[in-house]
C-alpha angles and dihedrals in degrees: 000000000000115000119245091252091062097048097084091054092046091049090049091052093048090050092048090050094049090047092052095048091048087063091060116097133179088227097051093119097035093110106017095050112002097173096048098096093047092046092051094046093050091048093049092046090051092048092050092046090052092049118009091201090065091077093066092042092055091046091049091050089058091049094048089048098050098046090059116067091324138290096315105122091252088137089063094060112104115259116349106078090015089066094052115114095250091051111031111103094001111063113089142162096077092128091054091053090046090052092050092046091054092051093050091046089056088056100041121009115231094340110110115057125227088236090061092044091055092045091051091044090057092054095043093048090057090049092048089056095050098267131129126288128222140182112266119210110221139199102088118145132210126264124238092216143044129202122217093180092054091048088054093050104035104043111086112237123223094253096061119126123221093267093055093042090052091050093045093053093035090059085060093051100260125137123225090261092050090049092052091047093051091049084062086078083087086073080093132037141033142271132212122252092244089063097056105023094100089052092055097052104025106035101062095151099052098043130073104249095221091048091052093046091053090055100045098077089060093041108042127175142285116062108250091035119142089263095068094109098040112125133230127182116258089217110041093191106054106359096172100039123081105231143118098272090107089073092046088053090054090055088055094049090254101126107133099210128052089234087054097052096046088069088071108029106106093294139120093279096060096095092049092050090048089050093052093042091057098039122047088181091056091050095046092050095047090045096051091047094049089047091056089050092049091051089057094058110126100323121185111233143172110007095350119115116338146262103263120221088209120031092217098058142026121259 
């Protein structure tokens, strides 16, 4: 519980965040760059069609941006957050965002922020892989700084248990249901062996034996082995289709990461997982709502920050 001396500052931060998000609008570029949204969607759709894994990569970029000092495109700045442990060697898709930015700049000079492009690209990636759509409030501006230390401390690692996950998401204002819904982003994408090796060899009671056996040849012991970077699908059922099978897999003890399986392991999230596993509509609705909320985390608006000409560096 926060001490009474901290309450005024916490309330001030919440008020500032509410004020900033209130300035966002789905029609922000309707006059200044009316073709921006269609251009971004077409580019994302083409990138995902070219490489279906790209949809998960763009979605992950957005998540890793918003969880560190808000949705301000700080993760796109070269170095800094990109060098943090949860990001180095694993974040990808920067070249797609750069290409989209160049296309939008050709339409409207220094008008559409990298932060908005990234937020729209996340939504359009989900849609391109068969998932739900949602209305994206726009008007974010780009940060002048990035914070590697915050990325290391604020991004939840794959070994977190349910208590730590709940706190990590709760610190950003998300409920348990919203956290479980956002975890459903793992219905697409892949993870590196070094992030699930311990689960294969040391969590025998919470992982399906046949599932573990199928993964071990591509993820051998010991830690530090050449297989560290080998990839496995986060959703073994439909890895390139955005659906609710991720939750069905959890019920069958086929969650790839420790932080996946703890959502269905006799704890307080079991009923939420069961609901999403049995109702694709319930998951889609909860995910879309939580994504809008995530996109409203600490945006820069008005005269704050800048609209970068290049997403990888400040003007």
